[in-house]
C-alpha positions in Angstrom: 5.3 57.9 -27.8 7.7 56.2 -25.7 9.1 54.2 -28.6 8.6 56.9 -31.3 11.9 58.0 -32.7 10.5 61.4 -33.6 10.7 62.3 -29.9 14.4 62.7 -28.7 16.2 63.0 -25.4 19.7 64.1 -26.5 20.7 67.3 -24.7 22.5 69.0 -27.5 20.0 68.1 -30.0 17.2 69.2 -27.9 19.0 72.6 -27.3 19.2 73.2 -31.1 15.6 72.1 -31.8 14.3 74.7 -29.1 16.6 77.4 -30.5 15.5 76.9 -34.0 11.9 77.0 -32.6 12.5 80.3 -30.5 12.2 78.4 -27.2 14.2 79.1 -24.3 16.9 76.4 -23.5 15.8 73.6 -21.1 19.5 72.8 -19.7 20.8 76.3 -19.8 24.0 76.0 -21.9 22.6 72.8 -23.5 25.5 70.7 -21.7 24.4 68.1 -19.1 25.8 68.3 -15.6 28.4 65.8 -14.6 30.9 63.6 -16.4 29.5 61.9 -19.5 25.9 61.8 -20.5 23.3 59.4 -18.8 21.6 56.8 -21.0 18.3 58.9 -20.2 19.7 61.5 -22.1 21.1 59.9 -25.2 19.4 58.9 -28.6 20.7 56.3 -31.2 23.3 55.7 -32.4 25.0 56.5 -29.0 22.4 55.2 -26.9 22.3 51.8 -28.8 26.0 51.6 -28.7 26.1 52.0 -24.8 23.0 49.8 -24.4 24.6 47.1 -26.4 27.6 47.1 -24.1 25.8 47.2 -20.8 22.6 45.0 -21.5 24.4 41.6 -20.9 25.4 42.8 -17.4 21.7 43.2 -16.4 20.2 40.2 -18.4 17.8 37.7 -16.6 20.6 35.0 -16.1 22.6 37.6 -14.3 19.8 38.5 -12.0 19.3 34.7 -11.5 22.7 34.5 -10.3 21.8 36.8 -7.4 18.6 35.2 -6.5 19.8 33.2 -3.6 21.9 36.1 -2.2 18.7 38.3 -2.4 16.3 35.8 -0.8 18.7 35.1 2.0 19.1 38.9 2.8 15.5 39.5 2.8 14.9 36.5 5.0 17.6 37.7 7.5 16.2 41.2 7.7 12.7 40.2 8.6 14.0 37.6 11.0 15.7 40.2 12.9 12.4 41.6 13.6 10.3 38.9 14.1 10.7 38.6 18.0 10.0 42.1 18.6 6.4 42.6 17.6 6.9 46.0 15.8 9.1 47.2 12.8 9.5 49.9 10.3 9.6 48.1 7.0 11.4 51.1 5.4 14.5 51.2 7.5 14.4 47.6 8.7 13.7 45.8 5.3 13.3 48.0 2.1 16.3 50.3 2.1 18.9 47.7 3.5 17.8 45.2 1.2 17.9 47.6 -1.9 21.1 49.2 -0.9 22.9 45.7 -0.2 21.7 44.3 -3.6 22.8 47.7 -5.6 26.3 47.4 -3.7 26.7 43.7 -4.6 25.7 44.0 -8.2 27.7 47.1 -8.9 30.7 46.1 -6.8 30.7 48.9 -4.3 31.4 48.4 -0.5 28.2 47.7 1.2 29.0 50.4 4.0 29.4 53.1 1.5 25.9 54.1 1.5 26.7 56.7 4.1 28.7 58.4 1.6 26.5 58.4 -1.5 23.1 58.2 0.0 22.5 61.9 0.8 23.8 62.9 -2.6 21.4 60.5 -4.2 18.6 62.0 -2.3 19.4 65.4 -3.3 19.2 64.4 -6.9 15.7 62.8 -6.3 14.4 66.2 -4.8 12.2 68.3 -7.0 12.7 71.5 -5.0 12.6 74.6 -7.3 14.8 77.6 -7.2 18.5 78.3 -8.0 19.7 77.3 -4.6 18.1 73.8 -5.0 19.6 73.7 -8.3 23.0 74.3 -7.1 22.7 71.6 -4.6 21.7 69.2 -7.1 24.8 69.9 -9.3 27.0 69.6 -6.1 25.5 66.3 -5.6 26.1 65.1 -9.2 29.7 66.4 -9.0 30.2 64.5 -5.6 28.8 61.2 -6.9 31.3 61.5 -10.1 34.3 62.0 -7.5 33.1 59.1 -5.6 32.9 56.9 -8.5 36.3 58.2 -9.8 37.8 57.3 -6.5 36.3 54.0 -6.4 37.6 53.1 -9.9 41.2 54.4 -9.0 41.2 52.2 -6.0 40.2 49.2 -8.1 36.3 48.5 -7.8 35.1 45.2 -6.4 34.0 42.3 -8.7 30.8 43.6 -10.3 29.2 45.6 -13.0 31.5 48.9 -12.5 34.6 46.6 -12.7 33.3 44.9 -16.0 32.6 48.5 -17.5 35.9 49.7 -16.5 37.5 46.7 -18.3 35.4 47.3 -21.3 36.4 51.0 -21.4 40.3 50.2 -20.9 40.1 47.3 -23.6 38.3 49.5 -26.2 40.4 52.6 -25.8 42.6 53.5 -28.7 46.5 53.3 -28.2 47.0 57.1 -29.2 43.9 59.2 -28.1 42.5 56.9 -25.5 39.0 57.3 -27.0 36.6 54.2 -27.4 36.3 52.3 -30.6 32.9 52.3 -32.5 31.4 49.7 -29.9 33.5 50.6 -26.8 33.0 52.9 -23.8 34.8 56.0 -22.8 35.8 56.7 -18.9 33.3 59.3 -19.0 30.5 57.0 -20.2 31.5 54.5 -17.5 31.1 57.3 -14.9 27.8 58.2 -16.3 26.6 54.7 -16.1 27.7 54.4 -12.6 25.9 57.5 -11.7 22.8 56.1 -13.3 23.2 53.1 -11.1 23.4 55.0 -8.0 20.6 57.6 -8.7 18.1 54.9 -10.3 19.3 51.6 -8.6 17.9 51.4 -5.2 15.8 54.2 -4.0 13.3 53.2 -6.6 13.4 49.7 -5.7 13.1 50.4 -1.9 10.0 52.6 -2.7 8.5 49.7 -4.8 9.0 47.4 -1.7 7.7 49.9 1.0 4.9 51.3 -1.2 3.7 48.1 -2.3 3.5 46.6 1.1 1.8 49.7 2.3 -0.9 49.5 -0.2 -1.5 45.7 0.5 -1.6 46.4 4.2 -4.0 49.3 3.6 -6.7 46.9 2.8 -6.3 43.9 4.9 -8.4 41.7 2.8 -6.0 42.3 0.0 -3.0 41.4 2.1 -4.9 38.4 3.4 -5.4 37.2 -0.4 -1.7 37.3 -0.9 -0.7 35.8 2.4 -3.1 32.9 1.9 -1.8 32.3 -1.6 1.9 33.0 -2.1 1.6 32.0 -5.7 0.1 35.5 -6.1 3.3 37.3 -5.0 4.4 37.9 -8.6 1.1 39.4 -9.3 1.3 41.6 -6.2 4.6 42.8 -7.3 3.3 43.7 -10.7 0.2 45.7 -9.4 2.6 47.2 -6.9 4.6 48.6 -9.7 1.5 49.8 -11.4 0.2 51.7 -8.4 3.7 52.8 -7.2 5.7 53.7 -10.4 9.3 54.3 -9.7 9.1 57.3 -11.7 5.5 58.6 -12.0 6.4 61.4 -14.3 9.1 60.8 -17.0 11.4 63.6 -18.0 10.4 65.5 -21.1 11.0 64.3 -24.5 11.1 66.8 -27.5 9.7 66.6 -31.0 12.3 66.5 -33.7 9.6 67.2 -36.3 5.8 68.0 -36.3 3.9 65.0 -34.8 0.1 64.5 -34.5 -0.1 63.0 -31.0 -3.6 61.8 -30.0 -5.1 64.6 -32.1 -2.8 67.2 -30.8 -0.1 68.8 -33.2 3.2 68.8 -31.3 5.6 71.3 -33.0 9.3 70.7 -33.4 11.1 71.5 -30.2 8.1 71.1 -28.1 8.2 69.2 -25.0 5.9 66.3 -24.0 5.8 64.7 -20.5 4.7 61.3 -20.1 2.5 60.6 -17.1 3.2 57.1 -16.2 1.0 57.2 -13.2 -2.1 58.1 -15.2 -1.3 55.5 -17.8 -1.1 52.9 -15.2 -4.7 53.8 -14.2 -6.2 54.5 -17.6 -10.0 53.6 -17.2 -10.1 52.7 -21.0 -7.6 50.0 -20.2 -8.3 48.8 -16.7 -11.9 47.8 -15.6 -11.1 49.0 -11.9 -8.1 51.4 -12.5 -7.7 51.5 -8.6 -8.3 48.1 -8.0 -6.1 45.1 -7.6 -5.7 42.4 -10.3 -4.0 39.5 -8.6 -5.5 36.9 -11.0 -4.4 38.2 -14.2 -2.4 41.6 -13.8 -3.1 43.7 -16.7 0.3 45.3 -17.3 1.9 48.7 -16.7 4.4 51.1 -18.2 6.5 51.7 -14.8 9.6 50.7 -16.3 9.2 52.5 -19.5 8.8 51.2 -23.0 11.1 51.1 -26.0 14.9 51.9 -26.2 14.7 53.4 -22.6 13.0 50.5 -20.8 14.6 50.2 -17.4 18.0 48.4 -17.3 17.4 46.9 -13.6 13.6 45.9 -14.2 14.4 42.2 -13.8 16.5 42.7 -10.6 14.0 45.1 -9.1 11.3 42.3 -9.5 13.5 39.8 -8.0 14.1 42.2 -4.7 10.4 43.0 -4.5 9.4 39.3 -4.7 12.0 38.1 -2.1 10.9 40.9 0.2 7.1 40.4 -0.1 7.7 36.5 0.5 10.0 37.2 3.3 7.3 39.4 5.1 4.4 36.9 4.3 6.3 33.8 5.6 8.1 35.7 8.4 5.8 37.8 10.3 2.5 36.6 11.9 -0.6 38.6 11.9 1.0 41.6 10.2 -0.9 44.7 10.2 -0.1 48.6 9.9 0.7 50.3 13.3 -1.2 53.6 12.1 -3.9 54.5 9.9 -3.1 54.5 6.2 -3.8 58.2 6.0 -1.2 58.8 8.5 1.7 57.5 6.3 3.9 60.3 4.9 4.9 60.3 1.3 7.9 62.8 0.5 7.6 64.4 -2.9 10.6 63.8 -5.4 11.4 62.2 -8.8 10.5 59.0 -6.9 8.0 59.6 -4.3 9.3 58.2 -0.8 7.6 56.7 2.0 9.1 58.1 5.1 8.2 55.1 7.2 6.1 52.0 7.3 5.4 51.0 10.9 3.9 47.9 11.3 3.0 45.4 14.3 2.7 41.7 14.3 2.6 38.7 16.7 6.1 38.2 18.0 7.8 35.0 17.4 10.0 33.3 20.0 13.7 33.1 19.0 14.9 29.5 19.8 17.7 29.3 22.5 21.0 29.9 21.0 19.6 31.5 17.7 19.4 35.1 18.9 21.6 37.4 16.7 
């Protein structure tokens, strides 16, 4: 279904389909909140045009260029904790690593997290009611203004600066609109908003959630600790068990579709349950087990045209974090019962903290930071 063009995301098209079917509108007036429309709410040909412009900025070779920075930062964050014997791997590792990488890649000042962090958290919340909706709209508007200010100031070298150059080089001399293959300024803002909303909290949750699941079963963590060649497999299994977005926003049928024996009428919404798909007993012999020899795959980054842009980068960060923990902390174990870990609900379920304890390492004289 994720790659079936009969299921659409474009907000205006969805509004028309639902009106024709006599359904209530999904997005009120049919106009998405914020400047520009995010990639998640576009269909071809606009989606194809924008993905063609942005895909090279997230290619594997670009992620490889950041590998040494990611590895060094993960190692540094872990080493700061190594002498204490206790740490919270959410605030001491997962969040600062994911935020720093996002800022480096996007081209934003590393200390700007205090500005945009609470707006991103509000967008991720799933509170019901008009008041929560108003706060989310305000958060999206605030993110747009933040990005406008950064663009006006001249963004640091990174993805945002490259998108701005593309938009300005493709704008027509008279109307300022992009050419057939270019980007508009509103589209650059929307892409920047996508980066902020989807670019670091989901990765931080992958790191902390994956480590929590590994440590919840000491024998499982011991397997990865004893054989670092399984780290990539552990990352993939973490993705399967802790999908960044367990439920994908609804797609709507543009025509009648037989989906697994169920007739989906035009305008009807279908929500994809990624968490359930990743544990499908027809595919996985042990749906809740861990397959470290041959990971069976997952749908956590989506599939088809809307496959996650940052998938390669997220894997790089998780691998670096897992390796830094395995090599940098001795006798690592949870400092609480797995049942006492608190997951906050949201578009991306968030682990509030991950308290761990370990055998302290002595800091060599003159090396303390």
